[in-house]
C-alpha positions as CSV (number, residue, x, y, z in Angstrom):
1,X,-0.4,-0.2,0.4
2,X,2.4,2.9,1.2
3,X,4.3,2.1,-2.6
4,X,1.6,2.3,-4.8
5,X,0.8,5.1,-2.3
6,X,4.2,7.0,-2.9
7,X,5.3,5.6,-6.0
8,X,2.1,6.1,-7.9
9,X,3.0,9.2,-9.8
10,X,6.5,9.3,-9.9
11,X,8.1,9.4,-13.5
12,X,9.6,6.1,-15.2
13,X,14.1,7.7,-15.1
14,X,14.4,5.7,-18.3
15,X,10.9,6.4,-20.1
16,X,9.7,10.2,-19.5
17,X,6.1,9.3,-20.9
18,X,5.6,6.8,-18.8
19,X,4.8,5.9,-14.8
20,X,7.6,4.0,-12.6
21,X,5.0,1.8,-11.3
22,X,3.0,0.7,-14.8
23,X,6.3,-1.6,-15.4
24,X,5.5,-3.4,-12.3
25,X,1.6,-4.1,-12.0
26,X,2.0,-7.0,-13.6
27,X,4.1,-8.2,-10.2
28,X,1.7,-6.2,-7.8
29,X,-1.4,-7.5,-9.1
30,X,-1.5,-11.1,-8.3
31,X,-0.4,-9.7,-4.5
32,X,-3.7,-8.4,-4.1
33,X,-5.2,-11.0,-6.2
34,X,-3.8,-13.6,-3.6
35,X,-4.7,-10.7,-0.7
36,X,-8.4,-10.6,-1.8
37,X,-8.0,-14.6,-2.2
38,X,-11.1,-14.9,0.5
39,X,-14.5,-15.7,1.0
40,X,-16.7,-13.3,2.4
41,X,-19.2,-15.9,2.4
42,X,-17.8,-18.0,4.2
43,X,-15.6,-15.9,6.4
44,X,-18.9,-14.6,8.3
45,X,-19.6,-17.7,9.2
46,X,-16.3,-19.5,10.3
47,X,-13.7,-19.5,13.0
48,X,-11.2,-16.9,11.3
49,X,-8.0,-15.3,12.7
50,X,-7.5,-12.0,12.0
51,X,-4.8,-11.3,10.1
52,X,-6.7,-13.1,7.2
53,X,-9.2,-10.2,7.4
54,X,-6.8,-7.4,7.9
55,X,-4.7,-8.8,4.5
56,X,-8.5,-8.7,2.7
57,X,-8.3,-5.2,4.3
58,X,-5.1,-4.2,2.7
59,X,-5.8,-6.0,-0.5
60,X,-9.1,-3.6,-1.1
61,X,-7.0,-0.2,-0.4
62,X,-4.5,-1.3,-2.4
63,X,-7.0,-2.1,-5.2
64,X,-8.7,1.5,-4.3
65,X,-5.1,2.8,-5.0
66,X,-4.3,1.8,-8.2
67,X,-7.6,2.6,-9.6
68,X,-7.5,6.1,-8.0
69,X,-4.3,6.8,-9.5
70,X,-5.4,5.0,-13.1
71,X,-3.1,1.9,-13.2
72,X,-4.7,-1.1,-13.7
73,X,-4.0,-2.2,-17.3
74,X,-6.8,-3.9,-18.6
75,X,-10.7,-5.2,-18.3
76,X,-10.2,-8.2,-17.5
77,X,-7.3,-7.9,-14.8
78,X,-10.1,-5.9,-13.2
79,X,-13.2,-8.1,-13.6
80,X,-11.2,-10.7,-11.8
81,X,-10.1,-8.3,-8.9
82,X,-13.5,-6.9,-9.1
83,X,-15.2,-10.4,-8.1
84,X,-13.7,-11.4,-5.1
85,X,-15.0,-8.2,-3.5
86,X,-18.5,-7.7,-4.9
87,X,-20.8,-9.0,-2.4
88,X,-23.5,-11.1,-3.3
89,X,-27.2,-10.4,-3.1
90,X,-27.6,-12.9,-0.2
91,X,-24.9,-11.3,1.7
92,X,-26.6,-8.1,1.9
93,X,-29.6,-7.7,4.2
94,X,-32.0,-5.2,2.8
95,X,-34.1,-2.8,5.9
96,X,-35.9,0.6,6.3
97,X,-34.1,2.5,8.7
98,X,-35.2,2.2,12.5
99,X,-37.4,4.9,13.5
100,X,-37.1,4.3,17.2
101,X,-34.8,2.2,19.7
102,X,-36.9,-0.7,19.7
103,X,-36.3,-1.4,16.2
104,X,-32.5,-0.2,15.9
105,X,-31.6,-4.5,16.1
106,X,-31.5,-3.9,12.7
107,X,-31.7,-6.8,9.4
108,X,-28.4,-5.8,8.8
109,X,-26.4,-7.3,11.3
110,X,-24.4,-10.4,10.5
111,X,-26.2,-13.7,11.9
112,X,-23.7,-16.4,11.7
113,X,-25.4,-20.2,11.6
114,X,-23.2,-21.5,13.6
115,X,-20.7,-20.7,16.7
116,X,-17.8,-18.8,16.2
117,X,-15.5,-18.2,18.5
118,X,-13.5,-14.7,17.3
119,X,-16.3,-12.0,16.0
120,X,-14.9,-9.1,17.2
121,X,-13.4,-8.9,13.1
122,X,-16.5,-10.1,11.5
123,X,-17.5,-6.4,10.0
124,X,-14.0,-5.8,8.2
125,X,-14.2,-8.5,5.7
126,X,-17.3,-5.8,4.7
127,X,-16.3,-2.7,5.3
128,X,-13.4,-3.3,3.2
129,X,-14.8,-5.0,0.1
130,X,-17.6,-2.1,0.6
131,X,-15.3,0.9,1.1
132,X,-12.8,-0.1,-2.6
133,X,-16.2,-0.6,-4.3
134,X,-17.3,3.1,-3.3
135,X,-14.3,4.8,-3.4
136,X,-13.8,3.8,-7.4
137,X,-17.2,4.8,-8.3
138,X,-16.8,8.0,-6.7
139,X,-13.8,8.4,-8.4
140,X,-15.2,7.6,-11.7
141,X,-17.4,10.1,-10.8
142,X,-14.8,12.7,-10.4
143,X,-13.6,11.6,-13.9
144,X,-10.0,10.2,-12.4
145,X,-10.8,6.4,-13.1
146,X,-10.8,5.2,-16.4
147,X,-14.1,5.2,-18.5
148,X,-13.8,1.8,-19.0
149,X,-13.0,0.3,-15.5
150,X,-15.9,2.3,-14.4
151,X,-18.3,1.2,-17.1
152,X,-17.7,-2.6,-15.7
153,X,-17.9,-1.2,-12.1
154,X,-21.3,-0.1,-12.5
155,X,-22.3,-2.7,-14.4
156,X,-21.3,-5.7,-11.9
157,X,-22.8,-3.7,-8.9
158,X,-26.5,-3.1,-11.2
159,X,-27.9,-5.9,-9.6
160,X,-27.1,-5.6,-5.8
161,X,-27.3,-1.8,-6.0
162,X,-29.7,-1.4,-3.7
163,X,-28.2,-3.4,-1.2
164,X,-24.9,-2.3,-1.5
165,X,-26.7,1.3,-1.0
166,X,-28.5,0.7,2.2
167,X,-25.6,-1.1,4.0
168,X,-22.8,1.7,3.4
169,X,-25.2,4.0,4.6
170,X,-25.7,1.8,8.1
171,X,-21.5,1.4,8.1
172,X,-21.5,4.8,7.0
173,X,-24.0,5.7,10.1
174,X,-22.3,3.8,12.9
175,X,-19.5,5.6,12.0
176,X,-20.5,8.5,12.7
177,X,-21.9,7.4,15.6
178,X,-18.5,5.6,16.8
179,X,-17.0,9.3,16.3
180,X,-19.2,10.7,18.8
181,X,-20.2,13.3,16.4
182,X,-23.5,12.3,15.7
183,X,-25.0,10.7,18.4
184,X,-28.5,8.4,17.2
185,X,-31.1,7.9,19.5
186,X,-30.2,10.2,22.2
187,X,-32.2,12.7,22.8
188,X,-29.6,14.6,24.9
189,X,-27.0,14.7,22.7
190,X,-25.1,13.2,25.2
191,X,-22.1,10.5,23.3
192,X,-23.0,6.9,24.7
193,X,-19.7,4.7,24.9
194,X,-21.6,1.6,24.3
195,X,-24.5,0.6,21.4
196,X,-26.5,-1.8,23.1
197,X,-28.1,-1.6,19.3
198,X,-25.8,-0.4,16.9
199,X,-27.0,-0.7,12.9
200,X,-24.3,-3.3,12.1
201,X,-22.9,-4.5,15.3
202,X,-24.9,-5.3,18.7
203,X,-22.3,-3.9,20.7
204,X,-19.1,-1.7,21.0
205,X,-17.0,-4.0,23.2
206,X,-17.2,-6.5,20.7
207,X,-15.7,-4.4,17.5
208,X,-12.1,-4.5,17.8
209,X,-9.2,-1.4,17.0
210,X,-8.9,-2.3,13.4
211,X,-12.3,-2.6,12.3
212,X,-13.2,1.0,14.4
213,X,-10.4,2.3,12.6
214,X,-11.1,1.2,9.2
215,X,-15.1,1.6,10.1
216,X,-14.2,6.0,10.4
217,X,-12.1,5.9,7.5
218,X,-14.6,4.7,5.3
219,X,-17.1,6.9,6.6
220,X,-16.9,9.5,3.8
221,X,-16.5,7.5,1.1
222,X,-19.6,5.2,2.2
223,X,-21.3,7.3,2.9
224,X,-21.2,9.6,-0.1
225,X,-21.7,6.5,-2.2
226,X,-25.1,5.3,-0.3
227,X,-26.5,8.8,-0.6
228,X,-25.6,8.9,-4.9
229,X,-26.6,5.4,-5.4
230,X,-29.9,6.1,-3.6
231,X,-31.3,8.9,-4.9
232,X,-30.1,7.0,-8.4
233,X,-32.3,4.2,-7.4
234,X,-35.1,6.5,-5.8
235,X,-35.5,8.1,-10.1
236,X,-35.5,4.9,-11.1
237,X,-37.9,2.9,-9.4
238,X,-41.9,3.0,-8.5
239,X,-42.7,6.4,-6.1
240,X,-45.1,3.7,-4.0
241,X,-43.7,0.4,-4.2
242,X,-41.7,-1.5,-0.9
243,X,-38.2,-0.3,-2.5
244,X,-38.9,2.8,-3.2
245,X,-40.0,3.0,0.8
246,X,-36.7,1.4,1.8
247,X,-34.7,3.8,0.2
248,X,-36.5,7.5,1.1
249,X,-36.6,6.1,4.6
250,X,-32.7,6.2,4.9
251,X,-32.0,9.3,2.3
252,X,-32.4,11.6,5.7
253,X,-30.3,9.7,7.8
254,X,-27.5,9.7,5.4
255,X,-27.4,13.1,4.3
256,X,-27.1,14.3,7.7
257,X,-23.4,12.0,7.5
258,X,-22.5,13.6,4.5
259,X,-23.0,16.8,6.3
260,X,-21.3,16.0,9.2
261,X,-18.6,15.2,6.5
262,X,-18.4,17.7,4.7
263,X,-18.1,20.9,7.7
264,X,-15.4,18.1,9.6
265,X,-13.4,18.1,6.0
266,X,-13.9,21.7,5.9
267,X,-12.2,22.5,8.9
268,X,-9.3,20.3,8.4
269,X,-9.0,22.7,5.0
270,X,-9.0,25.3,7.1
271,X,-6.6,24.3,9.6
272,X,-9.5,25.3,12.7
273,X,-9.4,21.6,14.0
274,X,-6.5,19.8,14.6
275,X,-7.4,16.1,13.6
276,X,-6.1,12.7,12.8
277,X,-7.8,12.9,9.5
278,X,-4.7,14.0,6.5
279,X,-5.3,16.9,4.7
280,X,-5.1,14.9,1.9
281,X,-8.2,12.8,2.9
282,X,-10.2,16.0,4.2
283,X,-9.8,17.4,0.4
284,X,-11.0,13.5,-1.4
285,X,-13.5,13.5,1.7
286,X,-14.9,17.0,0.7
287,X,-14.7,16.5,-2.8
288,X,-17.3,13.5,-2.9
289,X,-19.6,15.6,-0.4
290,X,-19.7,18.2,-2.8
291,X,-20.5,16.2,-5.5
292,X,-23.8,14.1,-3.8
293,X,-25.1,17.9,-2.5
294,X,-25.6,19.3,-5.1
295,X,-27.6,17.1,-6.6
296,X,-29.7,18.7,-3.1
297,X,-29.7,22.8,-4.1
298,X,-31.7,22.5,-7.0
299,X,-34.2,20.9,-4.0
300,X,-33.3,22.9,-1.7
301,X,-36.1,23.5,0.9
302,X,-37.4,19.7,1.0
303,X,-34.6,17.0,1.9
304,X,-31.8,19.6,2.5
305,X,-33.2,22.8,4.2
306,X,-32.9,26.0,2.4
307,X,-31.0,27.1,5.9
308,X,-28.2,24.1,5.5
309,X,-27.9,24.5,1.8
310,X,-26.7,28.9,2.5
311,X,-24.5,26.9,5.1
312,X,-22.7,24.7,2.8
313,X,-22.5,27.3,0.2
314,X,-20.7,29.8,2.5
315,X,-18.6,26.7,3.0
316,X,-17.5,26.3,-0.6
317,X,-16.8,29.9,-0.7
318,X,-14.4,29.9,1.4
319,X,-12.9,26.7,-0.1
320,X,-12.5,28.7,-3.1
321,X,-10.8,31.7,-1.5
322,X,-8.4,29.4,-0.3
323,X,-7.4,28.5,-3.8
324,X,-6.3,32.1,-4.3
325,X,-2.9,33.3,-3.0
326,X,-3.2,34.3,0.6
327,X,-1.4,37.8,-0.1
328,X,-3.5,38.6,-3.0
329,X,-5.8,40.5,0.0
330,X,-2.9,41.8,1.7
331,X,0.0,43.6,-1.0
332,X,-0.8,45.7,-3.8
333,X,0.2,44.9,-7.1
334,X,2.1,48.4,-7.7
335,X,5.1,45.7,-7.5
336,X,4.3,42.5,-9.6
337,X,8.1,41.3,-7.7
338,X,5.8,40.5,-4.6
339,X,4.3,37.9,-5.3
340,X,6.9,36.0,-7.5
341,X,7.6,33.3,-4.6
342,X,6.8,30.0,-4.0
343,X,2.8,29.8,-3.7
344,X,2.7,26.6,-2.9
345,X,4.1,27.4,0.5
346,X,1.6,29.8,1.3
347,X,-1.7,28.9,3.0
348,X,-3.7,28.6,-0.4
349,X,-5.1,25.3,-1.9
350,X,-3.2,27.2,-5.6
351,X,-1.0,24.3,-6.8
352,X,-1.4,21.2,-4.7
353,X,-2.6,18.7,-7.1
354,X,-5.1,16.7,-4.3
355,X,-7.4,20.2,-4.5
356,X,-8.2,19.5,-8.5
357,X,-11.1,17.5,-7.8
358,X,-12.1,19.6,-5.1
359,X,-11.8,22.9,-6.5
360,X,-13.8,21.5,-9.6
361,X,-16.6,20.2,-7.5
362,X,-16.7,23.4,-5.6
363,X,-16.7,25.9,-8.8
364,X,-19.3,23.4,-10.4
365,X,-21.8,23.2,-6.9
366,X,-21.5,27.3,-7.4
367,X,-22.5,27.0,-10.7
368,X,-25.4,24.6,-10.1
369,X,-26.1,27.7,-6.9
370,X,-26.5,30.9,-9.5
371,X,-28.6,28.6,-11.9
372,X,-32.2,29.6,-12.3
373,X,-33.3,27.1,-11.3
374,X,-30.9,26.5,-8.7
375,X,-30.3,27.9,-4.7
376,X,-31.0,31.6,-6.2
377,X,-34.9,30.7,-5.8
378,X,-35.8,30.1,-3.2
379,X,-32.9,31.8,-0.7
380,X,-33.0,34.7,-2.8
381,X,-30.1,36.9,-4.9
382,X,-28.3,39.2,-2.5
383,X,-27.0,36.1,-0.8
384,X,-25.5,34.4,-3.8
385,X,-24.1,37.9,-5.6
386,X,-22.5,39.0,-2.1
387,X,-20.6,35.7,-2.2
388,X,-19.9,35.6,-5.4
389,X,-18.7,39.3,-5.7
390,X,-15.9,38.4,-2.9
391,X,-14.1,36.4,-5.3
392,X,-14.4,38.0,-7.9
393,X,-13.1,41.2,-6.3
394,X,-10.3,39.2,-5.2
395,X,-9.7,38.2,-8.5
396,X,-9.7,41.3,-10.4
397,X,-7.1,42.5,-8.4
398,X,-4.8,39.7,-8.9
399,X,-2.9,40.7,-12.2
400,X,0.0,38.5,-13.3
401,X,-0.8,36.2,-10.1
402,X,-1.4,32.6,-11.0
403,X,-5.0,31.9,-10.8
404,X,-7.1,28.7,-11.0
405,X,-8.7,28.9,-14.2
406,X,-11.4,27.4,-13.7
407,X,-12.2,29.3,-10.9
408,X,-12.3,32.5,-12.9
409,X,-15.0,31.2,-15.2
410,X,-17.2,29.5,-12.6
411,X,-17.2,33.7,-11.1
412,X,-17.9,35.0,-14.6
413,X,-20.4,32.3,-15.4
414,X,-22.5,32.5,-12.1
415,X,-22.4,36.3,-12.1
416,X,-24.0,35.9,-15.8
417,X,-26.8,33.2,-14.0
418,X,-27.3,36.2,-11.6
419,X,-27.2,39.9,-13.7
420,X,-30.0,37.6,-14.9
421,X,-32.3,38.1,-12.3
422,X,-34.8,41.1,-12.3
423,X,-34.2,42.7,-8.8
424,X,-30.1,43.3,-10.0
425,X,-29.0,47.3,-9.3
426,X,-27.3,49.7,-11.6
427,X,-24.2,49.4,-10.3
428,X,-23.8,46.0,-9.8
429,X,-24.7,45.9,-13.4
430,X,-21.5,48.3,-14.5
431,X,-19.2,47.0,-12.1
432,X,-19.9,43.5,-13.6
433,X,-19.6,45.2,-17.1
434,X,-15.9,46.6,-16.3
435,X,-14.4,43.5,-14.8
436,X,-15.3,41.6,-17.7
437,X,-14.3,44.2,-20.4
438,X,-10.9,44.2,-17.9
439,X,-10.5,40.2,-18.6
440,X,-10.9,41.0,-22.8
441,X,-7.1,42.2,-22.7
442,X,-6.2,38.5,-21.1
443,X,-8.6,37.0,-23.4
444,X,-5.8,35.0,-25.8
445,X,-4.3,33.4,-22.6
446,X,-7.7,31.4,-21.4
447,X,-7.0,27.8,-22.0
448,X,-11.0,27.1,-22.7
449,X,-13.4,28.2,-25.7
450,X,-15.9,28.1,-22.5
451,X,-14.3,30.7,-20.6
452,X,-14.1,33.3,-23.5
453,X,-17.8,32.5,-24.3
454,X,-18.7,33.2,-20.7
455,X,-16.7,36.5,-20.8
456,X,-18.5,37.6,-24.6
457,X,-21.7,36.3,-22.5
458,X,-21.9,38.9,-20.0
459,X,-20.2,42.1,-22.0
460,X,-23.5,41.0,-24.1
461,X,-25.9,41.1,-21.7
462,X,-24.5,44.0,-19.4
463,X,-25.1,45.9,-22.7
464,X,-28.3,45.1,-23.2
465,X,-29.4,46.2,-19.9
466,X,-31.3,49.3,-19.4
467,X,-28.9,50.4,-16.8
468,X,-26.3,50.8,-19.2
469,X,-27.0,54.1,-21.6
470,X,-25.9,54.4,-25.3
471,X,-22.7,56.7,-24.6
472,X,-21.6,53.8,-22.8
473,X,-22.2,51.5,-25.2
474,X,-20.6,52.6,-27.9
475,X,-17.7,53.5,-25.3
476,X,-17.4,49.6,-25.0
477,X,-17.3,48.8,-28.3
478,X,-14.9,50.9,-29.2
479,X,-12.7,49.7,-26.5
480,X,-12.7,45.9,-27.2
481,X,-12.0,47.2,-31.1
482,X,-8.8,49.4,-30.3
483,X,-7.9,45.7,-27.7
484,X,-8.1,44.4,-31.1
485,X,-11.1,41.7,-29.5
486,X,-12.9,41.0,-32.7
487,X,-14.5,37.8,-31.1
488,X,-16.5,40.5,-28.6
489,X,-16.8,43.3,-30.7
490,X,-18.9,41.0,-33.3
491,X,-21.2,39.8,-30.5
492,X,-21.6,43.2,-29.3
493,X,-22.4,44.9,-32.5
494,X,-24.9,42.3,-32.9
495,X,-26.4,42.8,-30.2
496,X,-26.3,47.0,-31.1
497,X,-25.7,47.9,-34.7
498,X,-25.7,51.4,-34.0
499,X,-21.8,51.0,-32.2
500,X,-20.5,50.3,-34.4
501,X,-19.5,53.4,-36.9
502,X,-17.5,54.9,-34.0
503,X,-15.6,51.5,-34.6
504,X,-14.5,52.0,-38.1
505,X,-11.5,54.1,-37.9
506,X,-10.0,51.1,-35.3
507,X,-11.4,48.4,-38.7
508,X,-9.5,50.4,-40.5
509,X,-6.2,50.6,-38.8
510,X,-6.3,47.6,-38.5
511,X,-6.3,46.2,-42.0
512,X,-3.9,48.6,-43.4
513,X,-1.4,47.6,-39.9
514,X,1.4,45.7,-41.7
515,X,3.6,45.3,-38.8
516,X,1.2,42.3,-37.6
517,X,-0.2,40.3,-39.8
518,X,-2.3,37.8,-37.2
519,X,-5.2,41.0,-36.7
520,X,-6.2,40.5,-39.9
521,X,-8.0,37.1,-40.3
522,X,-9.9,38.4,-37.1
523,X,-11.1,41.4,-38.3
524,X,-11.9,39.7,-41.1
525,X,-13.9,37.2,-39.7
526,X,-15.8,39.8,-37.7
527,X,-16.7,42.2,-40.2
528,X,-18.0,40.1,-42.5
529,X,-19.9,37.8,-40.2
530,X,-21.9,41.9,-39.4
531,X,-22.1,42.2,-42.9
532,X,-24.1,39.3,-43.4
533,X,-26.0,39.0,-40.3
534,X,-26.7,43.0,-41.2
535,X,-26.7,43.9,-44.1
536,X,-28.5,47.5,-44.1
537,X,-25.1,48.0,-43.0
538,X,-22.7,47.4,-45.6
539,X,-22.8,51.0,-47.5
540,X,-21.0,52.9,-44.2
541,X,-19.0,49.7,-44.1
542,X,-17.7,49.3,-48.1
543,X,-17.6,53.1,-48.2
544,X,-15.2,52.9,-44.3
545,X,-12.9,50.2,-45.3
546,X,-13.9,48.7,-48.8
547,X,-11.0,49.9,-50.6
548,X,-9.1,48.1,-47.0
549,X,-10.3,44.9,-47.1
550,X,-9.7,44.7,-51.2
551,X,-6.0,45.9,-51.0
552,X,-5.6,43.5,-48.3
553,X,-6.8,40.6,-50.9
554,X,-4.8,42.1,-53.6
555,X,-2.0,41.8,-51.1
556,X,-2.5,38.1,-49.6
557,X,-3.7,37.0,-53.0
558,X,0.1,37.4,-55.2
559,X,2.8,38.8,-53.5
560,X,2.1,38.9,-49.5
561,X,4.7,36.8,-48.8
562,X,7.4,38.4,-51.2
563,X,7.4,41.3,-49.7
564,X,6.7,40.2,-45.5
565,X,8.5,36.9,-46.0
566,X,6.9,33.3,-45.7
567,X,3.4,33.1,-44.7
568,X,1.4,30.5,-42.6
569,X,-0.8,28.4,-46.1
570,X,-4.4,28.0,-44.0
571,X,-3.8,32.0,-42.9
572,X,-3.1,33.0,-46.2
573,X,-6.7,31.1,-47.1
574,X,-8.4,32.6,-44.5
575,X,-8.0,36.0,-45.3
576,X,-8.5,35.5,-48.7
577,X,-11.6,33.5,-48.3
578,X,-13.0,36.5,-45.9
579,X,-12.0,38.9,-48.5
580,X,-14.1,37.1,-50.6
581,X,-17.2,36.8,-48.5
582,X,-17.1,40.3,-48.1
583,X,-16.9,41.2,-51.8
584,X,-19.9,38.8,-52.0
585,X,-22.4,40.0,-49.5
586,X,-21.5,43.3,-50.8
587,X,-22.3,42.3,-54.9
588,X,-26.0,40.6,-53.6
589,X,-26.7,44.2,-51.6
590,X,-25.9,46.0,-54.6
591,X,-28.1,43.4,-57.0
592,X,-30.7,43.8,-54.4
593,X,-31.1,47.3,-53.9
594,X,-31.1,47.5,-57.9
595,X,-28.1,50.1,-58.7
596,X,-26.2,49.4,-61.8
597,X,-24.0,52.9,-61.6
598,X,-22.7,51.9,-58.6
599,X,-22.8,47.7,-58.9
600,X,-20.5,49.0,-62.3
601,X,-18.2,51.1,-60.7
602,X,-18.0,48.1,-58.0
603,X,-17.1,45.5,-60.4
604,X,-14.9,47.1,-62.3
605,X,-12.4,47.5,-59.5
606,X,-12.9,44.1,-57.7
607,X,-12.5,42.5,-61.5
608,X,-9.0,44.1,-61.5
609,X,-7.7,42.6,-58.1
610,X,-9.2,39.4,-59.0
611,X,-7.5,39.5,-62.1
612,X,-4.3,40.2,-60.4
613,X,-4.6,37.3,-58.5
614,X,-5.5,34.5,-61.2
615,X,-2.5,36.2,-63.2
616,X,-0.4,35.4,-59.6
617,X,-2.1,32.1,-58.6
618,X,-2.7,30.7,-61.6
619,X,-5.8,27.8,-62.4
620,X,-6.1,24.4,-61.5
621,X,-5.5,23.4,-64.8
622,X,-2.9,26.6,-65.7
623,X,-0.6,27.0,-63.2
624,X,2.5,29.2,-62.4
625,X,5.5,29.3,-62.2
626,X,5.2,31.3,-58.7
627,X,6.8,29.6,-55.8
628,X,3.8,29.8,-53.6
629,X,1.3,30.2,-55.9
630,X,-2.2,28.3,-54.8
631,X,-4.8,27.1,-57.6
632,X,-7.4,27.4,-55.4
633,X,-7.0,31.0,-55.1
634,X,-7.5,31.6,-58.8
635,X,-10.5,28.8,-58.9
636,X,-12.4,31.1,-56.4
637,X,-11.8,34.6,-58.6
638,X,-13.3,32.4,-61.6
639,X,-16.1,31.5,-59.9
640,X,-16.9,35.1,-58.6
641,X,-16.5,35.9,-62.6
642,X,-18.7,33.4,-63.4
643,X,-21.4,34.5,-60.8
644,X,-21.6,38.0,-62.0
645,X,-21.4,36.6,-65.2
646,X,-25.2,34.9,-64.8
647,X,-26.5,37.3,-62.5
648,X,-25.5,40.2,-64.0
649,X,-24.7,40.0,-68.1
650,X,-24.8,43.4,-69.2
651,X,-22.6,45.1,-66.1
652,X,-20.3,42.2,-66.3
653,X,-19.2,43.2,-70.2
654,X,-19.6,46.3,-69.3
655,X,-17.2,45.9,-66.7
656,X,-14.6,44.1,-69.2
657,X,-14.2,47.0,-71.3
658,X,-13.1,49.7,-68.0
659,X,-10.3,46.2,-68.1
660,X,-6.7,46.6,-69.3
661,X,-5.7,44.3,-71.8
662,X,-4.3,41.8,-69.4
663,X,-6.6,41.6,-66.6
664,X,-9.0,41.2,-69.4
665,X,-7.3,38.3,-71.0
666,X,-7.0,36.8,-67.3
667,X,-10.6,37.3,-66.9
668,X,-11.9,35.4,-70.0
669,X,-9.4,33.2,-69.2
670,X,-11.1,31.8,-65.8
671,X,-14.5,32.2,-66.8
672,X,-13.6,29.7,-69.9
673,X,-11.7,27.3,-67.4
674,X,-14.6,27.4,-64.9
675,X,-17.7,26.9,-67.4
676,X,-15.5,24.2,-68.9
677,X,-14.4,22.2,-65.6
678,X,-10.8,23.1,-66.3
679,X,-10.6,20.5,-69.0
680,X,-7.3,20.6,-70.4
681,X,-7.8,21.0,-74.1
682,X,-4.6,19.3,-76.2
683,X,-4.1,18.8,-79.7
684,X,-5.9,15.3,-80.5
685,X,-3.2,13.3,-82.9
686,X,-4.3,12.3,-86.8
687,X,-4.9,8.3,-86.7
688,X,-3.1,6.9,-89.3
689,X,-4.7,4.6,-91.8
690,X,-2.4,1.5,-92.0
691,X,-4.4,-0.6,-94.6
692,X,-3.8,3.0,-96.6
693,X,-0.2,2.2,-97.1
694,X,0.8,-0.2,-100.3
695,X,4.2,-1.5,-100.8
């Protein structure tokens, strides 16, 4: 167990892409299988020594550890090990939760069929097996267990889910009582030292120390697992059937155990309690609890009270604050050097790999609470706004510091959910708008599109609010154009088209900026999208930046590589395609307006540019000698020529007369090639008639 625990993530010094223990799984798995070679059905009705049962428990712990670290190599090996620990349906009794002391002598006690000498460790194999199953199942739910193995586990326990859930619940409740935290059946709150009517054992004196320790260590895992299975089976069972009533009787009591374990784990993580539980175990237990508790948020007020839901949410925000470096709130960002240090030594969860699942579950919990059907519907938005803002304030002051991107995304997404409430104030809306605009400068550093979309959606919703004036909207759109956040700019212009005009000057500057070619594709995509969605804006757009678009088209389509050095072919094609989209949209608009004079002037200019591109790149059946020629660009221009010829033949003929002889010849060649399907016309050889030859 210690070997796996300490070396699980150690990289093989000879094979950098693999872990050290992966080479030794063929030796480790037989050892675990030997430890698990112990029949639980026979053991519960036989004289056994404690060593064999402890060995079985160690085997279960090792199997769980291998699963958590994704060290089980294949499904067949996993199945062989799994079958040794899954109890049969006959072994697992099922009963409702006892309502009073007289009912507490539960059917869940292990009842021997014959005399047994030593029964002090009789529970140990059952605890080990159910603990391993619970831990692997929860790891699968958290995404840290191989999907194929997780699917195998679910399939293997599918026939006994209800019985496993009830037995895990009973063990978790007895464990919680054993800790003295929650004395069931004690109205005075006094902690009883002896249990005459426990759920899984008859008397505490008959339980040895190893069983007590295993019972307490497994409590959070089995409580969360049992509650998860109980809710799953309740949703699938008939509401009035006997099985449903049995399962439902366990839910409130197990939920209380989960809450107790959650609060205890949070205190350990905060450093409030000096407990025997390690910080790693507390982080894992807290993540398991949040995985289960978030399912009760939408139903707050029924099984989980609203006050309890608020307390849990406050604890979750405490956890999120611990994921930010402690000195962020205490120091000023005027001296960036002040923050360059070893963050793992601060009182923070940031940089702790064991905290990743917990932070992920905490973020998911907050998002569920802030959703329209979440906690805000029952508890109101003021409480959630206060907590979300407490995180946003710290995040906003942490420029240059390493932040958890999941936390940042959750803060923004939660704000987006909360701002949709009718009771929002102008200060809150404008504050969120300012915060989201400040995020635009670093948006390219975000490692997921989901986070970018969250920022964009928040900005878009804030700008559509009645609290934001038209002047403020125009200022925000101009700010986006100045920063070069064209995707955000396009979304905001779509929602407020009048804000387009003041930002056209910045678009023109981006199009003529030859020092940064990376800007060209983004701005062209945004312009083409806005022109497609709002065609009535085209006259103003074309008059402002039409010349810059055509110049960029000509430059990228012909001699740009020779002037500025090598250019990525995909980027070149992207720029040319979006320029062509802009040209096509403009032409279609002019055709719909039936203004033949402007249409002819526009097409004459466009034909001259496209003819140059065809001459430089050639056509699929007529390649050129230029090193960076792309016949696909030539064909794209030829397709536009043919489209205009068929749509506006009179205007097409008039435009040809205004072209130079070289450009006209290029245009005619393009049209013929496109209409003929680029078939190369080769001269046919005259066939010789052999019979006509005579001696």
